KOLTOR-840360 format. One record per residue (C-alpha): y, x, z. Coordinates in pm, 1 decimal, padded with zeros to 6 digits. Example, Ala and Ser with C-alpha at 12.3 -4.5 7.8 and 13.67 -1.06 7.14 Angstrom:
<rs>
<r><y>-00450.0</y><x>01230.0</x><z>00780.0</z></r>
<r><y>-00106.0</y><x>01367.0</x><z>00714.0</z></r>
</rs>
This chain:
<rs>
<r><y>-01096.9</y><x>-00560.0</x><z>00252.0</z></r>
<r><y>-01258.2</y><x>-00742.7</x><z>-00046.1</z></r>
<r><y>-01569.2</y><x>-00872.5</x><z>-00099.3</z></r>
<r><y>-01721.0</y><x>-00726.0</x><z>-00399.8</z></r>
<r><y>-02053.1</y><x>-00789.5</x><z>-00619.2</z></r>
<r><y>-02350.5</y><x>-00521.2</x><z>-00584.5</z></r>
<r><y>-02434.9</y><x>-00418.1</x><z>-00962.4</z></r>
<r><y>-02716.5</y><x>-00606.3</x><z>-01071.3</z></r>
<r><y>-02779.2</y><x>-00783.2</x><z>-00753.8</z></r>
<r><y>-02637.4</y><x>-01078.9</x><z>-00608.2</z></r>
<r><y>-02569.4</y><x>-00921.5</x><z>-00298.4</z></r>
<r><y>-02156.6</y><x>-00949.7</x><z>-00160.5</z></r>
<r><y>-02052.0</y><x>-00646.4</x><z>00020.6</z></r>
<r><y>-01670.3</y><x>-00558.3</x><z>00218.4</z></r>
<r><y>-01518.0</y><x>-00312.1</x><z>00042.9</z></r>
<r><y>-01201.3</y><x>-00135.7</x><z>00105.0</z></r>
<r><y>-00970.9</y><x>00047.6</x><z>-00187.2</z></r>
<r><y>-00774.2</y><x>00336.8</x><z>-00120.5</z></r>
<r><y>-00546.4</y><x>00555.1</x><z>-00330.8</z></r>
<r><y>-00427.1</y><x>00895.4</x><z>-00275.0</z></r>
<r><y>-00166.1</y><x>01153.8</x><z>-00396.6</z></r>
<r><y>-00210.5</y><x>01457.6</x><z>-00606.0</z></r>
<r><y>00177.3</y><x>01537.9</x><z>-00573.9</z></r>
<r><y>00442.3</y><x>01308.3</x><z>-00439.4</z></r>
<r><y>00651.2</y><x>01150.7</x><z>-00707.1</z></r>
<r><y>01023.8</y><x>01206.3</x><z>-00692.3</z></r>
<r><y>01075.2</y><x>00785.6</x><z>-00731.8</z></r>
<r><y>00802.8</y><x>00611.2</x><z>-00562.0</z></r>
<r><y>00793.9</y><x>00225.4</x><z>-00661.1</z></r>
<r><y>00620.4</y><x>00040.3</x><z>-00444.6</z></r>
<r><y>00546.5</y><x>-00390.1</x><z>-00507.2</z></r>
<r><y>00449.8</y><x>-00591.3</x><z>-00173.3</z></r>
<r><y>00204.2</y><x>-00827.1</x><z>-00230.8</z></r>
<r><y>00301.8</y><x>-01139.0</x><z>-00011.5</z></r>
<r><y>-00026.5</y><x>-01330.4</x><z>-00020.3</z></r>
<r><y>-00260.8</y><x>-01428.7</x><z>00284.2</z></r>
<r><y>-00633.3</y><x>-01509.7</x><z>00210.0</z></r>
<r><y>-00768.5</y><x>-01825.3</x><z>00382.2</z></r>
<r><y>-01155.5</y><x>-01934.8</x><z>00326.1</z></r>
<r><y>-01049.5</y><x>-02289.5</x><z>00313.3</z></r>
<r><y>-00726.1</y><x>-02280.6</x><z>00068.0</z></r>
<r><y>-00786.2</y><x>-01941.1</x><z>-00096.5</z></r>
<r><y>-00493.8</y><x>-01781.2</x><z>-00135.0</z></r>
<r><y>-00148.5</y><x>-01872.4</x><z>-00002.6</z></r>
<r><y>00175.5</y><x>-01689.4</x><z>-00090.6</z></r>
<r><y>00395.0</y><x>-01629.4</x><z>00243.4</z></r>
<r><y>00721.1</y><x>-01742.3</x><z>00251.1</z></r>
<r><y>00877.5</y><x>-01549.4</x><z>00482.4</z></r>
<r><y>01074.5</y><x>-01242.2</x><z>00423.8</z></r>
<r><y>00880.1</y><x>-00866.7</x><z>00506.1</z></r>
<r><y>01094.1</y><x>-00633.8</x><z>00716.9</z></r>
<r><y>01082.8</y><x>-00284.3</x><z>00623.0</z></r>
<r><y>01277.2</y><x>00027.5</x><z>00725.7</z></r>
<r><y>01539.6</y><x>00168.1</x><z>00553.0</z></r>
<r><y>01337.6</y><x>00508.3</x><z>00532.7</z></r>
<r><y>00952.3</y><x>00599.6</x><z>00511.0</z></r>
<r><y>00816.6</y><x>00961.8</x><z>00528.3</z></r>
<r><y>00504.0</y><x>00964.8</x><z>00347.1</z></r>
<r><y>00258.9</y><x>01152.0</x><z>00569.5</z></r>
<r><y>-00049.0</y><x>01398.9</x><z>00470.0</z></r>
<r><y>-00288.9</y><x>01099.4</x><z>00527.6</z></r>
<r><y>-00182.9</y><x>00986.6</x><z>00180.6</z></r>
<r><y>-00259.3</y><x>01342.9</x><z>00020.0</z></r>
<r><y>-00568.5</y><x>01398.1</x><z>-00178.3</z></r>
<r><y>-00768.1</y><x>01610.4</x><z>00045.9</z></r>
<r><y>-00758.0</y><x>01866.5</x><z>-00209.2</z></r>
<r><y>-00419.6</y><x>01898.3</x><z>-00151.0</z></r>
<r><y>-00351.9</y><x>01862.1</x><z>00191.1</z></r>
<r><y>-00388.6</y><x>02229.3</x><z>00295.7</z></r>
<r><y>-00154.2</y><x>02326.0</x><z>-00026.3</z></r>
<r><y>00107.4</y><x>02082.8</x><z>00057.1</z></r>
<r><y>00228.6</y><x>02084.2</x><z>00410.6</z></r>
<r><y>00587.2</y><x>02104.7</x><z>00288.0</z></r>
<r><y>00521.3</y><x>01829.2</x><z>00057.1</z></r>
<r><y>00598.9</y><x>01564.8</x><z>00328.3</z></r>
<r><y>00872.1</y><x>01341.0</x><z>00141.3</z></r>
<r><y>01098.5</y><x>01114.4</x><z>00254.2</z></r>
<r><y>01234.6</y><x>00789.8</x><z>00054.4</z></r>
<r><y>01506.3</y><x>00551.7</x><z>00111.4</z></r>
<r><y>01370.6</y><x>00174.3</x><z>00055.4</z></r>
<r><y>01526.8</y><x>-00079.3</x><z>-00098.2</z></r>
<r><y>01471.0</y><x>-00449.5</x><z>-00244.1</z></r>
<r><y>01519.2</y><x>-00549.2</x><z>-00577.5</z></r>
<r><y>01655.7</y><x>-00863.4</x><z>-00517.2</z></r>
<r><y>01932.4</y><x>-00601.0</x><z>-00326.9</z></r>
<r><y>01849.3</y><x>-00820.6</x><z>00000.1</z></r>
<r><y>01899.7</y><x>-00615.5</x><z>00325.9</z></r>
<r><y>01648.6</y><x>-00701.3</x><z>00628.2</z></r>
<r><y>01806.1</y><x>-00682.7</x><z>00950.7</z></r>
<r><y>01607.3</y><x>-00586.8</x><z>01297.9</z></r>
</rs>
């Protein structure tokens, strides 16, 4: 969630940005943003590692509604790794 300014007014509203896939890519690149927002200090970077699984299946939720019915077999599994070659142990 973030605050967005309503055009032609001084009103701010909470908004949520959402992305959906028309089709799933063979290679999916994700960038984790390790920041938290504090009203008194602003954005602060998290200093800790963020754990993640070695494998991720992208469910139908991430597909655009026009593609959901046509893409039931399109659920895809991805192997995840860090660009720093760091492994997280659970």
